[in-house]
Chimera marker file (.cmm) of the C-alpha trace (Angstrom):
<marker_set name="trace">
<marker id="1" x="181.429" y="86.859" z="-7.094" r="1" g="1" b="0" radius="0.5"/>
<marker id="2" x="178.617" y="87.802" z="-4.371" r="1" g="1" b="0" radius="0.5"/>
<marker id="3" x="175.932" y="86.466" z="-6.790" r="1" g="1" b="0" radius="0.5"/>
<marker id="4" x="178.112" y="83.024" z="-6.904" r="1" g="1" b="0" radius="0.5"/>
<marker id="5" x="178.174" y="82.909" z="-3.124" r="1" g="1" b="0" radius="0.5"/>
<marker id="6" x="174.468" y="83.554" z="-3.005" r="1" g="1" b="0" radius="0.5"/>
<marker id="7" x="173.756" y="80.790" z="-5.458" r="1" g="1" b="0" radius="0.5"/>
<marker id="8" x="175.924" y="78.488" z="-3.444" r="1" g="1" b="0" radius="0.5"/>
<marker id="9" x="174.130" y="79.279" z="-0.255" r="1" g="1" b="0" radius="0.5"/>
<marker id="10" x="170.560" y="78.958" z="-2.132" r="1" g="1" b="0" radius="0.5"/>
<marker id="11" x="171.916" y="75.458" z="-3.785" r="1" g="1" b="0" radius="0.5"/>
<marker id="12" x="172.677" y="74.197" z="-0.052" r="1" g="1" b="0" radius="0.5"/>
<marker id="13" x="169.150" y="74.852" z="1.178" r="1" g="1" b="0" radius="0.5"/>
<marker id="14" x="167.621" y="73.271" z="-1.832" r="1" g="1" b="0" radius="0.5"/>
<marker id="15" x="170.067" y="69.958" z="-2.066" r="1" g="1" b="0" radius="0.5"/>
<marker id="16" x="171.806" y="68.064" z="0.426" r="1" g="1" b="0" radius="0.5"/>
<marker id="17" x="175.418" y="69.461" z="-0.287" r="1" g="1" b="0" radius="0.5"/>
<marker id="18" x="178.138" y="68.271" z="2.070" r="1" g="1" b="0" radius="0.5"/>
<marker id="19" x="179.672" y="71.411" z="3.576" r="1" g="1" b="0" radius="0.5"/>
<marker id="20" x="182.717" y="69.662" z="4.519" r="1" g="1" b="0" radius="0.5"/>
<marker id="21" x="183.568" y="68.797" z="0.995" r="1" g="1" b="0" radius="0.5"/>
<marker id="22" x="183.194" y="72.115" z="-0.721" r="1" g="1" b="0" radius="0.5"/>
<marker id="23" x="186.006" y="72.939" z="-2.924" r="1" g="1" b="0" radius="0.5"/>
<marker id="24" x="186.747" y="75.558" z="-5.537" r="1" g="1" b="0" radius="0.5"/>
<marker id="25" x="189.224" y="75.986" z="-8.637" r="1" g="1" b="0" radius="0.5"/>
<marker id="26" x="189.686" y="78.368" z="-11.280" r="1" g="1" b="0" radius="0.5"/>
<marker id="27" x="192.175" y="79.157" z="-14.173" r="1" g="1" b="0" radius="0.5"/>
<marker id="28" x="193.658" y="82.776" z="-15.005" r="1" g="1" b="0" radius="0.5"/>
<marker id="29" x="190.786" y="85.305" z="-14.066" r="1" g="1" b="0" radius="0.5"/>
<marker id="30" x="189.264" y="82.186" z="-12.334" r="1" g="1" b="0" radius="0.5"/>
<marker id="31" x="192.332" y="81.645" z="-10.456" r="1" g="1" b="0" radius="0.5"/>
<marker id="32" x="192.016" y="85.413" z="-9.129" r="1" g="1" b="0" radius="0.5"/>
<marker id="33" x="188.396" y="84.294" z="-8.261" r="1" g="1" b="0" radius="0.5"/>
<marker id="34" x="189.390" y="81.302" z="-6.444" r="1" g="1" b="0" radius="0.5"/>
<marker id="35" x="191.800" y="83.298" z="-4.084" r="1" g="1" b="0" radius="0.5"/>
<marker id="36" x="189.049" y="86.018" z="-3.559" r="1" g="1" b="0" radius="0.5"/>
<marker id="37" x="186.383" y="83.410" z="-2.520" r="1" g="1" b="0" radius="0.5"/>
<marker id="38" x="188.458" y="81.723" z="0.048" r="1" g="1" b="0" radius="0.5"/>
<marker id="39" x="189.697" y="84.975" z="1.159" r="1" g="1" b="0" radius="0.5"/>
<marker id="40" x="186.100" y="86.393" z="1.394" r="1" g="1" b="0" radius="0.5"/>
<marker id="41" x="184.778" y="83.116" z="3.007" r="1" g="1" b="0" radius="0.5"/>
<marker id="42" x="187.510" y="81.175" z="4.650" r="1" g="1" b="0" radius="0.5"/>
<marker id="43" x="185.284" y="78.845" z="6.405" r="1" g="1" b="0" radius="0.5"/>
<marker id="44" x="182.988" y="77.988" z="3.365" r="1" g="1" b="0" radius="0.5"/>
<marker id="45" x="185.603" y="76.065" z="1.428" r="1" g="1" b="0" radius="0.5"/>
<marker id="46" x="187.899" y="73.148" z="2.601" r="1" g="1" b="0" radius="0.5"/>
<marker id="47" x="190.170" y="73.154" z="-0.447" r="1" g="1" b="0" radius="0.5"/>
<marker id="48" x="190.996" y="75.302" z="-3.286" r="1" g="1" b="0" radius="0.5"/>
<marker id="49" x="193.360" y="74.974" z="-6.336" r="1" g="1" b="0" radius="0.5"/>
<marker id="50" x="193.874" y="78.378" z="-7.893" r="1" g="1" b="0" radius="0.5"/>
<marker id="51" x="195.675" y="78.056" z="-11.397" r="1" g="1" b="0" radius="0.5"/>
<marker id="52" x="197.720" y="81.003" z="-12.796" r="1" g="1" b="0" radius="0.5"/>
<marker id="53" x="195.887" y="83.687" z="-10.450" r="1" g="1" b="0" radius="0.5"/>
<marker id="54" x="196.798" y="85.995" z="-7.711" r="1" g="1" b="0" radius="0.5"/>
<marker id="55" x="195.679" y="86.580" z="-4.059" r="1" g="1" b="0" radius="0.5"/>
<marker id="56" x="196.192" y="89.203" z="-1.361" r="1" g="1" b="0" radius="0.5"/>
<marker id="57" x="198.841" y="87.915" z="1.189" r="1" g="1" b="0" radius="0.5"/>
<marker id="58" x="196.969" y="89.824" z="3.851" r="1" g="1" b="0" radius="0.5"/>
<marker id="59" x="194.415" y="87.014" z="3.920" r="1" g="1" b="0" radius="0.5"/>
<marker id="60" x="197.004" y="84.162" z="4.325" r="1" g="1" b="0" radius="0.5"/>
<marker id="61" x="196.376" y="83.791" z="8.108" r="1" g="1" b="0" radius="0.5"/>
<marker id="62" x="192.816" y="83.493" z="7.618" r="1" g="1" b="0" radius="0.5"/>
<marker id="63" x="193.359" y="80.332" z="5.254" r="1" g="1" b="0" radius="0.5"/>
<marker id="64" x="195.574" y="78.373" z="7.234" r="1" g="1" b="0" radius="0.5"/>
<marker id="65" x="192.698" y="75.844" z="7.612" r="1" g="1" b="0" radius="0.5"/>
<marker id="66" x="192.056" y="75.428" z="3.806" r="1" g="1" b="0" radius="0.5"/>
<marker id="67" x="193.874" y="72.890" z="1.731" r="1" g="1" b="0" radius="0.5"/>
<marker id="68" x="195.294" y="74.804" z="-1.217" r="1" g="1" b="0" radius="0.5"/>
<marker id="69" x="197.003" y="73.386" z="-4.120" r="1" g="1" b="0" radius="0.5"/>
<marker id="70" x="198.450" y="76.534" z="-6.153" r="1" g="1" b="0" radius="0.5"/>
<marker id="71" x="199.671" y="76.330" z="-9.833" r="1" g="1" b="0" radius="0.5"/>
<marker id="72" x="201.332" y="78.876" z="-11.660" r="1" g="1" b="0" radius="0.5"/>
<marker id="73" x="204.284" y="78.743" z="-14.451" r="1" g="1" b="0" radius="0.5"/>
<marker id="74" x="207.131" y="81.029" z="-14.663" r="1" g="1" b="0" radius="0.5"/>
<marker id="75" x="206.744" y="81.126" z="-18.515" r="1" g="1" b="0" radius="0.5"/>
<marker id="76" x="203.039" y="82.502" z="-18.269" r="1" g="1" b="0" radius="0.5"/>
<marker id="77" x="203.012" y="85.564" z="-20.348" r="1" g="1" b="0" radius="0.5"/>
<marker id="78" x="199.264" y="86.581" z="-19.324" r="1" g="1" b="0" radius="0.5"/>
<marker id="79" x="199.534" y="86.415" z="-15.475" r="1" g="1" b="0" radius="0.5"/>
<marker id="80" x="203.068" y="87.428" z="-13.980" r="1" g="1" b="0" radius="0.5"/>
<marker id="81" x="204.166" y="84.766" z="-11.482" r="1" g="1" b="0" radius="0.5"/>
<marker id="82" x="205.528" y="87.591" z="-9.278" r="1" g="1" b="0" radius="0.5"/>
<marker id="83" x="202.209" y="89.590" z="-9.091" r="1" g="1" b="0" radius="0.5"/>
<link id1="1" id2="2" r="1" g="1" b="0" radius="0.2"/>
<link id1="2" id2="3" r="1" g="1" b="0" radius="0.2"/>
<link id1="3" id2="4" r="1" g="1" b="0" radius="0.2"/>
<link id1="4" id2="5" r="1" g="1" b="0" radius="0.2"/>
<link id1="5" id2="6" r="1" g="1" b="0" radius="0.2"/>
<link id1="6" id2="7" r="1" g="1" b="0" radius="0.2"/>
<link id1="7" id2="8" r="1" g="1" b="0" radius="0.2"/>
<link id1="8" id2="9" r="1" g="1" b="0" radius="0.2"/>
<link id1="9" id2="10" r="1" g="1" b="0" radius="0.2"/>
<link id1="10" id2="11" r="1" g="1" b="0" radius="0.2"/>
<link id1="11" id2="12" r="1" g="1" b="0" radius="0.2"/>
<link id1="12" id2="13" r="1" g="1" b="0" radius="0.2"/>
<link id1="13" id2="14" r="1" g="1" b="0" radius="0.2"/>
<link id1="14" id2="15" r="1" g="1" b="0" radius="0.2"/>
<link id1="15" id2="16" r="1" g="1" b="0" radius="0.2"/>
<link id1="16" id2="17" r="1" g="1" b="0" radius="0.2"/>
<link id1="17" id2="18" r="1" g="1" b="0" radius="0.2"/>
<link id1="18" id2="19" r="1" g="1" b="0" radius="0.2"/>
<link id1="19" id2="20" r="1" g="1" b="0" radius="0.2"/>
<link id1="20" id2="21" r="1" g="1" b="0" radius="0.2"/>
<link id1="21" id2="22" r="1" g="1" b="0" radius="0.2"/>
<link id1="22" id2="23" r="1" g="1" b="0" radius="0.2"/>
<link id1="23" id2="24" r="1" g="1" b="0" radius="0.2"/>
<link id1="24" id2="25" r="1" g="1" b="0" radius="0.2"/>
<link id1="25" id2="26" r="1" g="1" b="0" radius="0.2"/>
<link id1="26" id2="27" r="1" g="1" b="0" radius="0.2"/>
<link id1="27" id2="28" r="1" g="1" b="0" radius="0.2"/>
<link id1="28" id2="29" r="1" g="1" b="0" radius="0.2"/>
<link id1="29" id2="30" r="1" g="1" b="0" radius="0.2"/>
<link id1="30" id2="31" r="1" g="1" b="0" radius="0.2"/>
<link id1="31" id2="32" r="1" g="1" b="0" radius="0.2"/>
<link id1="32" id2="33" r="1" g="1" b="0" radius="0.2"/>
<link id1="33" id2="34" r="1" g="1" b="0" radius="0.2"/>
<link id1="34" id2="35" r="1" g="1" b="0" radius="0.2"/>
<link id1="35" id2="36" r="1" g="1" b="0" radius="0.2"/>
<link id1="36" id2="37" r="1" g="1" b="0" radius="0.2"/>
<link id1="37" id2="38" r="1" g="1" b="0" radius="0.2"/>
<link id1="38" id2="39" r="1" g="1" b="0" radius="0.2"/>
<link id1="39" id2="40" r="1" g="1" b="0" radius="0.2"/>
<link id1="40" id2="41" r="1" g="1" b="0" radius="0.2"/>
<link id1="41" id2="42" r="1" g="1" b="0" radius="0.2"/>
<link id1="42" id2="43" r="1" g="1" b="0" radius="0.2"/>
<link id1="43" id2="44" r="1" g="1" b="0" radius="0.2"/>
<link id1="44" id2="45" r="1" g="1" b="0" radius="0.2"/>
<link id1="45" id2="46" r="1" g="1" b="0" radius="0.2"/>
<link id1="46" id2="47" r="1" g="1" b="0" radius="0.2"/>
<link id1="47" id2="48" r="1" g="1" b="0" radius="0.2"/>
<link id1="48" id2="49" r="1" g="1" b="0" radius="0.2"/>
<link id1="49" id2="50" r="1" g="1" b="0" radius="0.2"/>
<link id1="50" id2="51" r="1" g="1" b="0" radius="0.2"/>
<link id1="51" id2="52" r="1" g="1" b="0" radius="0.2"/>
<link id1="52" id2="53" r="1" g="1" b="0" radius="0.2"/>
<link id1="53" id2="54" r="1" g="1" b="0" radius="0.2"/>
<link id1="54" id2="55" r="1" g="1" b="0" radius="0.2"/>
<link id1="55" id2="56" r="1" g="1" b="0" radius="0.2"/>
<link id1="56" id2="57" r="1" g="1" b="0" radius="0.2"/>
<link id1="57" id2="58" r="1" g="1" b="0" radius="0.2"/>
<link id1="58" id2="59" r="1" g="1" b="0" radius="0.2"/>
<link id1="59" id2="60" r="1" g="1" b="0" radius="0.2"/>
<link id1="60" id2="61" r="1" g="1" b="0" radius="0.2"/>
<link id1="61" id2="62" r="1" g="1" b="0" radius="0.2"/>
<link id1="62" id2="63" r="1" g="1" b="0" radius="0.2"/>
<link id1="63" id2="64" r="1" g="1" b="0" radius="0.2"/>
<link id1="64" id2="65" r="1" g="1" b="0" radius="0.2"/>
<link id1="65" id2="66" r="1" g="1" b="0" radius="0.2"/>
<link id1="66" id2="67" r="1" g="1" b="0" radius="0.2"/>
<link id1="67" id2="68" r="1" g="1" b="0" radius="0.2"/>
<link id1="68" id2="69" r="1" g="1" b="0" radius="0.2"/>
<link id1="69" id2="70" r="1" g="1" b="0" radius="0.2"/>
<link id1="70" id2="71" r="1" g="1" b="0" radius="0.2"/>
<link id1="71" id2="72" r="1" g="1" b="0" radius="0.2"/>
<link id1="72" id2="73" r="1" g="1" b="0" radius="0.2"/>
<link id1="73" id2="74" r="1" g="1" b="0" radius="0.2"/>
<link id1="74" id2="75" r="1" g="1" b="0" radius="0.2"/>
<link id1="75" id2="76" r="1" g="1" b="0" radius="0.2"/>
<link id1="76" id2="77" r="1" g="1" b="0" radius="0.2"/>
<link id1="77" id2="78" r="1" g="1" b="0" radius="0.2"/>
<link id1="78" id2="79" r="1" g="1" b="0" radius="0.2"/>
<link id1="79" id2="80" r="1" g="1" b="0" radius="0.2"/>
<link id1="80" id2="81" r="1" g="1" b="0" radius="0.2"/>
<link id1="81" id2="82" r="1" g="1" b="0" radius="0.2"/>
<link id1="82" id2="83" r="1" g="1" b="0" radius="0.2"/>
</marker_set>
């Protein structure tokens, strides 16, 4: 993930990327990665849509400015909803 963040930073120095429109999403392990990224850099993304992943509730206060649309099905047999 640190490499991903470095690539995003480098792309923003190279291209005209609007930092007020950055969003992130991911499914399963990508859902975990989505939660990780917005917890690690809460001011980097304005929106996130984690799908079937889990995050650490200790970072909830830091994420109050991030629009989050979270999805997880109770019949998911790969990643437990109550993780």
